[in-house]
N, C-alpha and C positions, 0 to 999 in steps of 0.2 A: 306738309313733309310725308313721306310714304316709304313702303317697303320695296326693295330692288332684289329680286331672286331669278336667279339664273342657273341652268342644268343643262349639261352636256351629255348625251346618251349615246352608246355607240357599242364597239365589240371589246372584249377583254383587254384592259390594260393591263400591261406586265405589273406584278405584285408590287416588285421593287420600286417601280416609278408613281406609285399612287400618292403616298404621304406628299413626296415632294411637289408632286403636280397640283393636289389639293393646296397646299400652302402659297404655291407661287399664283394659283389662279385669285385666291383671297386678296394676296398682297397686290397683285397687278390691279385688280378692279378697284381696290382701296386708292390705289395713286391715280388711276384714271378719274375717278370721282373727283378727287381732290384738284386735279389739273384743269377740269371742267367747271370748278366752283361748285360743284352739287353737295357737299356734305357727304353724308353716309357713316354708319357706325357699322363695323362688320360685327356679327352678331353668332354666325355659324355656317360652318362649312362640313361636306360630307364627300366621303369617296367609296366607292365599291369598284369591282372588276369593271362594271359597265356604265358607270356615270360618276362624273364631279358635278358639285352644286355648291353653291355660295349663296348667304342673305345678308343685305345690309338694310338697315332701319334708319330713319332719319335722312331719307335722300329729298332733296330739294326737287319741288314739281317743276320748277324751271330754273335758269339761271337768272341771277339777279342782274338788272341792266347797270351798266358801267360807264365812266368817262374816263378815258385815260388822256394824258396830257403828253405831248410829244413838243420837243423844242427843234426849231429849224434854224435856218440861215440867221446871220447878224442882219439887222437893219442897215441898210445900206450895201446889202453884198451885190455881189453881180446878179443881174435878172435871170441869168440861166441856173443860177443856183436855187434861186427862189422859184423858178418854175418846174425845176426837176423836185422839190420837195413836196409843191403841190400836186404833180402828177402821180408821185408815189403815193398820196393819200386821197385822191380823188376830190380835190378841195378847192374853192376859188380863193382869190385872194382877198376878199371882203369877209371869210371866214375865219380869217389869222387874226391873232391879238397880238398887239406889240407892248412887250414888257421889259421892264430896267430889271437887270441881275449884277450881282457882282462883278461879272465880267463885260458888262456892258449891256446894250438892248438889243432884244432878239424878237424874232417871229416866233409865236407859240400857236400850235393848232390843238383843240379841245374836241376828241374823239370820242363820239357817244356810240355806244355797242347794247342794243337791245337783248335781253336774255333770252336764249331759246329753251323751247320746251324740252324736258328731259327726255320724254318720249321720242323726241324726234332725233336727239343726240345719240340715244343708245346704240342704234343698229352699228353705226360706226365705230363706236367705242367697243362695242362686243366682237366685231368682225377684226379691229385691229389687234385685241388680244389673242383672238384663235388664229391669226395669220403668224404672230410672233412667238407662238407658243415654243418655249425650248425643250423639246423632248429629246432625251438622250438617242433615241433611234426613231425613225418614223417611215412611213410606206405611202404609196400612192395604190389605189383601186379603182376597179371599173373604168369608165372614159374621163375621170376628173383627173386634174393635175395637181389637186392639194396633196399637200404631204402632212401626214398625221400619223400619230402613234400605231392607230388602228382604225377601221373605219368608222367614220361619224355619222351617225343617223340622224338624230334630232337635235336641236338647238332650241330650249326653252327659255324665253324671257318674258316674267310677268313684272309690272311694274304698279303698285298698289292694288294687287290683286287682279289686275286685267294684263292680256297677252300684248306684247309689243310686237308691231308688225315689224318684220325684216327678212332679210335673204342673205344667204352667205353663197357667194360664187364658187363651186370646186373647180371652175374650169371645164373645157371639154362639154359644154352644153349641160353640165351636170350642177345641182345647186342644192341648198337646204332652204325651206321657208320655214321662220321662226315657229313655233308653235307653243303648245299649253299642255301637250301630253306626255306623260311619262309613261314607263312600263313597269310591270311587275317581275317576279322571278321567273327565269327562263323555263323552268319546268313546273314551278310549283304554282304558279300565277301568271301565265303567259297572256296578260291582258294590258289594254292601254289603262291609263289613269288620267282623267281630267284634273289637273293642279288648281282650275278655279273652283273646283267643287269638293275640296278636301274635307269640309265639314259644314254641318248645317248653319253653324253661326260664323260670320265671317272673321277670321283669326290671320294674323300672320302666317306665311308658309313656313317661316323659321319655328312655329310654334307646332304646326301640324304636319310637317311633312315627314318626320320621324315615323308618327303615329300611321299616316298614310301608308307609307312605305311597309311599315311593321304588318300591317293588314293585309299586304300582298307578297309575304313572306321575303322581304329584303329589309336588312338590318342596315341600314344607309350610314350612319354615323361610325366612322372609324374606330373610335376609342371605346363607343359602346359595344362594338363586335367584338373588338380584342378584349375586353373585360370580360364578355359572355364565353369565349373560347376558353380562356384562364379559368374561370369558374367550373364550367362542364368538366373540365380535364381534372380539375381538384377533386370534384365530386365522384367522379368514376374511380380517381385513383385511391381515395379516402375508402371508398366502400371495398376495396381489394387489399388494404392495408399495405399499399406501397404509395410511393411519391413520382412527382414528374421531374424528371431531370431538366432543371430549368435552362431553357434556350430562348432567350428573347429574339435573337435573329429569325429563328425558326417561326416564332410566334406572329412577328412581325410580317413575315412573307406568307403565313397561311393566313392572316386576317385579310391579305389583299386577294385569296385565292376563292373566297366564298362568298355569298352575299347573305345565306342562311345556315349558320354553323349549326353543325350537329356532331359530337363528340361520340365515336365509337371504339372500344377497347378490343384489342386483338391479342393472340397469343405467338409467342416464338417457339417453334420445336426447340426441344431439349438438346437434339443433338448439334445445334449451333453456338450453344451457350459456351462452348469450350473455346470459340473464337476471341480474340483480343477485344477488349469493350470497344476500342476506338473503332474497329472495324465494324462492331454490330452498329453503334451508334452513328457513325457515317453512312454505312448502306441505308439506314432507316431514314436518316436526315435528307441526305444529298439526292437520293434516288426517288423516295418515295413521300419525303415530306411527314414522315411518323416522328411522334414524340417518343422519347425513350423513357422507361421510368426504372426506378430503383427501390430496393427494400431497405428496411429500416437501417441496416449496415451500412447502407450506400452503396452494395453490391447491384449491380444490372440486374433487373428483374425479367422474367421470360414473358415481357409482355409489351405491347405498343399503344398507342393512342393516335386515331386518323381523324380528321376533320372531313366531315361529309358536307357537300353542299345540298342537302336534301333535310327534310323534317323528318322526326322521329318515326318509324314505323318497323314493328317488330321483325315482320318478314323481309322487308328490305334492307334493314340493318344487319340481319344475320346474312344475307347475300354480300353484302358490301363487306362485312369481316371476314368472310370465306375467301372473297376475292383478293383481298388486301394480304391475307395471309398466305395464299398461294403464291401472289407475286413477289413477296417477301423472301418465300422458301426459295423461288427460283435464283434472286439477287443474291441472297446468302451462300448459296451453292455455288454460285460463280466466285464469290469472296473467298469461299473456304480453299476451291479449287486452287486460287492464286496464292493463297496463304502458304498451302501444304507444298506448292511447287515451290515458291521462295525459300521455304525453310531446308528444301533438301540441296541448295548450296550455301556455302560458309559466306560472311559477309565479306571476308576478306577476299573470298572468289568474286562475288558481286562487284567488289570493289576495282577488280583488275579489267573490267570492262568500261571503266570511266574515261577512258583515253578515246571511245567510241563516241562520246557526247560532247559537242562544241560548246563551249560556256559562252563566249561572246567573240565577234571579230576582233583581233587584236589582243585577247586575253588568253587565247590558246583553249585547251580542253578542260573539261571538268578534273581530268587528273591534275592539270597544271594548277588548277585552283587549289586544289586539295595539297600539292605542294607547297604552295606558297603560304597556306594557313598552316601547315607544320613549320615552316620557317617561323612563323609571328608565334605560334603556340610554344616553340622553344624558347624564345626571346621572354615570353609572358611567364615561363616555369621558372625563368631565372629571376624575375623582377618580383614576383607574386608569392609571397610564403602560404605554404599549405597546397601547392599543384606540384605533383609530381611529375617529372619531366617524362618519364616513360608512359605515364599512363594517358597523358595528354597526347601525346605523339600517337600512340595506339588509337586513342578516340578520334583523333584529327584524319588518319588514315581510312577510318570506317564511317566518317561523318556524312558522306555524300553516297555511300554504297547502295543505299536504298532507292537512288536515283533510277536504277536500272532493273528494278524489281517490277512484276507483274501488278502487285497490288498497288503500289504507288503511282503506276501507268494509269491503274483505274481509278485511284482516290490520289490526285495530287497532292490533296489537303493533308496527308498524312506523311509528308516529307519529313525525317528526322524522327517522328515518332514509331513508323513503322522500324527504322533501323533500329531505335530502341528495343522494340518487341523481338525481332530478329536477334538482336545481341543476347537477348535473356533466354531465347528458346534455344541458341546455341551453347548456352551456357558461360557465356563470358562474365567478367566481374559486374555487379552491380553498379559500381560506381562508374564503369565505361558504358553501360547501357543508359545510365540515367543522364550522362553528358551528351551523348549521341541524342538522344531523345529529345533534350532541351535546348541543344544549340541554336535552334532558329529564334529562342524567347529572348526578350519579350516582343511576341507578334504584334500587340498594338497596345493602347494606353490602358487597357482595361486587365491586361496579361500581367503574369508575376514574371519575374527573372528567374533564371535557374538557380536551384536552391544549394548547391554543392559548389565548392571552389574549384572544382575539375570543370563542372558545365558551366560556369562563368568565365572560364580561362577560353572553353572552347567556343561559346557565344562569342566573347569579345574576338577571338581570331577570326571568326565568321564575317564579322560585322566589319572589322578593320580591312581585311582583305577586299571585301567590296569597296569600300571607300577609298583605299589606296590604288587599287587597278583602276577603277573607272576614272579616277581623278587622273591618274597616270598618262590616259590616252584621251584626256579632254572632255571625257563624258560628264560634265556637271550638271546639276539641276539648273534650271533656267526658268525664272518667272514661277509659275503654278506647275510646270512641267518636271516630273521628277520620274521616267520610266523604269528607272531600275532600284526606286524605293531607298535612296542613299539616304533623304533626311529622316526616314523611320530607322535605318539602320544607326545613323548617328546618335539619335534620342536614343535608342536601344543600348548602346555603348555607352552613353552617359548614365543611364538609369542603372546600368549595372555596377558601374564604378562608384555611384553616390550611394545607392542602396546597399550594396555589398560592402561599403566603407574600404574601398581598394586603392590604395596609396599608389599611385602610377603615373609617371609623365609620359602622355603619349607622343609626344614631339618626336624623338628618336625613331619611333615605329611608323611616322608618316612618309619617310623617303622622300623622292624627288618631288612629291605633288606636297612638300610640307608648307610652303607659303600659302597657296590655296586652300589647303584643309585646315589650315589654323583659323583662317579668317571663316572658314564655312562651320567648323566646329564651334567657335565662338558664338556665330549667330545661333545655333542650335542650342546652344547653353543657355544664352539668354532666353530662348522660347521655353526651355525646360524651367527655368528660375522663375518666370514670369506665370506658366501654368502652376506653380507651387506656391504664390501669392509673396513670392519675396520682392521687397521693394526696389522698384526698377530703378530708383537714382543710387541706391547702394550697389545694384548690380553694377550699373555703368561705372560707378566709382573704381570699383574693383577689378573690373574686366577691361582696363585701358589697354589698348595695344602694347605698351611696354611691361604690361604684367603678365603676359601671354607667352612669353618666350619659352617657358616650360609649361605645356599645357596639360596641368593634373588638376583633374574635374574635382577630386576629392578637396584636394588642397583650395582650390577656388571657391567652392560652394561653402566649406568649412568656414572662410576668411568672410564670405558674405553673410553667413550667419551669425557670426560673431560681431561684425561691424553692425549689422542690424540690431542685435541685441545690444551692444553698447550704446547706439544711438538713442535708444528707447529709456535707458536708465539715466541716473543724476549725472553720472560722470562723464557720459557723452554730452548729456544737455549741457554741462559747464564746459567742456573741453571745445566745442564748435565755435560758442563767441571768442573765445580766447585766439584759436587758430584763424578764424576768419580777420581778426584784425591784424596777423601777421601776413595772413595772404595778400589782403587788400592793399596793405601797404607797399609790399613788394611789386604789386600788379601797377598801382599808380606810380612807382618810382623806376620801373624797368627800363623805359625808354631813356633817363636822365642819369640814373645812379649807377649804372653798369655792375649792379652787384652780382658778382661771381659765383655761384655755389660751388666752384673749385677753389676759391682764393682761400688764403689761410686768414684765420683770427688771430690778430695782435693783442694778448692778454695785458700787455703793457699800456694799451689805450685806455683799458676799463678805468672809470672814474667813478665808478659808484659799484657798491657790492652787489646790488641786483645783477649787475652784466656778468659778474662772477659766478652769481648763484645759475643763472641762466645758461652759461657756458658750461658749468659742471653737469647742469641736468641733459644738456645736448650729448656729453659724453658718455652718460649713463644711458641714454635713449640708444645710442649706436651699438650698445652691447646686449640688446634685446635677442630672445630666441624664438619660441614660438608666436604665434598668433595673441594668445590670451596674455603672454609677457609683455608683449609689443603694446597692447591696448591697456595695460595696466601702466607702464612707463609713460604713455602719453597723458594719464591721467596726472602723474608727477609733474608734467609740464605746466599744468594748469596755473598754479600759484607763482611759479617764477616768471612766466610770461606777464600775468597781471601786474605782479610787483615791478617787473622792468617797466611797463609802459605808464605804471604811476610815478617812477622815479625819475626817468631820464627821458630826452627828447631826442627820437631818433634823428631827425634832421638837425644835427647840431651844425653850429656855424663852422666848427674845425671840419674840413671835409675827410680828414682822414679818420677821424671819430666817427662821422656820420657813414663812412663806408664801413668802417668795422662793425657799427651796430646793425646795418644792413646785411653783413655777412651773417651775424648771429641769426638774424631772422631768416636768412636764406637757408642756414643749415636746419632751421625747423623745418621749413617746408619740404626742402629736400628729404628729410628722414621720414616725414609724413607722406608723402609721396609714394616711397616705396612700398608703402603699405596700401594706400588707396589715394585717388585723386578725389579729394575731400571737397573740392569746388562742384563736383556734380552733385552733391546732397543739396536738396531743396529745403528751403524753409530757414 
């Protein structure tokens, strides 16, 4: 067994693609080695802007010889069938065995395959992975016909420390011969590195590659590079008595932009600190990849950190700092100009231009969307306590106004947020500004819902309009495709209703798309419950189609949690066996008993006191109120059910008595089914 090491080296891979590419490379090579019966254990992988690499240990030196058995035609079959079998395998008749099986006597061929050397297999294996690599975007270069994320220059394949001979045809007369030579940092160490001479003592490259690259100013391991960036920034910030504004997305991106990270702190001119924090942070983040900083009170500090791809040098660091400050100054000047321009016009006047923005073909303009939101908002105000009808209508009229502003044109990520800032600058009520600012929330799984009732109502109006509008014109998500973010909108609405404890039946708001939306929303609610660890069988039991005519998210989730809690406690664990006995008898008798749940129970046919006791318990059960009282009443059925089965025989010889007893059981099953279909509960 030996180590297999592969490195691909080329031009800069976009930062957002590197982590996934590294994972895919390791995963695909592992699968290929397994397919070829070569073993192998993935021990380490690397990704930088200019390279992807992976190492496996315990790879077989050669495939093991195999003997495969293949059954042919039945003995006595037509000669043509036998000849076809022999021809397909390249065998003669005397090489076949005749063997008796349970289905008769058949011919069998024993096919012996000698194992190939791993070094001989690797070129085809590596080339097939390169050719099929799933880059989100790719390009061609020079005369070659190969499509790849960026020009690929080197393919290094080493097995047991020795280079493997191979060639990748790029087309157009171009190609890359396999090698053993990597390369250092583009500026700090632009020299070739012989991977077969990485140390004086022969060790696996998995153990020495990091050290070799580090010696040439390349921090090859992604996680190590990310940790180094974070540590450097923390040290710089701590020395200035400030803190990093944590931004994992930016940290991941910057990790993919540099091979030798070096953190440098710069200053923001005081003149720009009056800009809204969101504008400052987004200008630094989106355009310059700078990290924002905060003081001890959480206020934005007049400083930033940039990550250089060069080693520390006082003179060079000062030049980089000044250059970055100069570029940021220009960016912030532009942002301030846009902010000042936008503030000269009221939000209401901005909103007056929404007619000029098309929303979607068949759904009118953005003003039409606002009008629909206002209609939904009015209905929500009537149904949700704590929402003022006039205020939510005012907020809905202004919610999309910032789409026509210059600031949002430059920073689309500030939709809504900028509207909130402009509302405050204009002197509108904080409740209106907060609602406008938050109405896109929650944007993703890590985001919070709006914190005010007005904001929650406006966010619901926004998401419900998206869902009802696009469903009304047949633009439903299909498979993995969801170009309008309707799944995200549905989950956002569900989160708001659940986390804010809003008791609201959505069905009347679904309009003509009601049937399709009920199915879609139920599916999203299944996903939501699963992600929160709720038992899937309990979710199925409560969320049966006949339970969803009134799609009240809070009521459904409350019932799921109540039933889940009930089933884990003693009462539920005693009730389920009693109910299963009732249900199983009804199922087995259904075809012949004709027990009709709408039929009447004749108490004059009762011959035992347990029948009357069970009947009385059923009458009480029908008087239940909320879910808690229903579960408590279910518990009171346990003893009457058990006593009934102990005292009487359901299948009495008298058909009238038998039918009457089945009616009793059917009433129990019907009553319980109105709460949940307990047949879905496992165990």
